[in-house]
Steps between C-alpha positions, in 0.01 A plus 500: 500500500620848418441794721537868401520777748386834350442843642236762427587814310551796736292819455837673492628295208588811297764584762694179427876489482642558156860456382504458125174627372347853509197549723178503290136501621374155617133399460451354843174322414635351179805388689280321751301342218824370331622367838168316554534345145855398596389327812220327307753367252701354784175335630419356161849349495466317821615754759320559836510879557541670835474879460633731762364850569713809426495856652567859373852489663593192289483634124714220366342208700332332205858408387505239770776287334762746632427402864595128498670228309327164529668166416383153574675494833348824628502886465766757538344816628660773301621849603406730199754746372256790510461590872142618430404141412617324813169561671338253244702206638342408844150420350653275237716310750187465725297374199767237406510400868135415491575248219773357728774593250834488681667846500841655518526881523768708338665756730659840479721605321375263227252631244337265248178534288331175394492637151875459473476123584454245217473143633564239217520159642783501753662805340412832643592815299503825689515837339755743614267795476431836675264305730717195597844539654794274555398418857160398371650263251730359761215440749287321241799287409547400867135412547448308180843322476410233770198396291718437193444830308780690325473877495639703216534887468376653173576861414194696410510819286216707372205349690375469852538138575657190355159359411432820298762356276485118516242247610437128466249399247561117515713269705829582315399792293522876591359810333759770509584858386877485450536877515417492875678170611790302355380183329818307609376525856264205430702209373304188405174686434333539161424885458227669312564866428245765534395677184727814450188705481380378846785547751276470795362155391723269695284476811283181481348285771556125438269263683638151465283184488355265605317688783188590316315368193622798288859435604552147371821466318732796484280735683383846377632851501291792625608788277410860432280559195703823427787300331353308198827472314683332788184290563530371136863402576384311803238310296764423235679302779183318604463699818130515602392851592216644690486875442376757752459884474744663742590826342381723796724310739779526247498868556621433853784275368298189581467167315336168515747349753484807720142447602503172679701274718445137390589168658381142498449229747 
């Protein structure tokens, strides 16, 4: 069974943190409708959803991925790089605790955003970004190594998080924007390049089978409808795609991985 932890969109969403995009008006009701549809897509693909409330003092809380890294053995409670986002963490830790997910908590001076962490089997790639520091990478390594994971730092340039530039779309296949991360950081993987006209198209959410009827075989990728050229490239590699509209959340530097914390048991 797959579980997905999500969070409501704050009434203050238009005050979100921005690093690489200009601030433009966000249609709050449309953003909420898109988030609802995203959650429904997760449900249809076999996930049980648990949505947390938000608050005006938590404008970025919908991007719940940044607060925790969940592997089969448990959760690492992150310490986000933006100080304004650290108030998001306690509610997520409490919610995971209600599911009896074992937890380890990152401590100061480490900073780490979950959006910088790509788990691919027993290999964990961590973006060396403005939000994740060396201490965060080192703590993650010490927490995961006893369970047989290897942790690899990846330089990130031109985007917010590692998973803005590269994500898994099948067991041994990654979708990548080589302008933002070096391709040679991922030896042994097949790489699908985003279309040059769609530099923001590398963020995809792969749900692996066989947890639900729709996930039999290689699984399915939840993917933004805004990138049809890259979606065609995925289809040419026999990657099954379920599209969602997420352009209002993209104005806040969000993507399909950002809006959930997913684990199975």
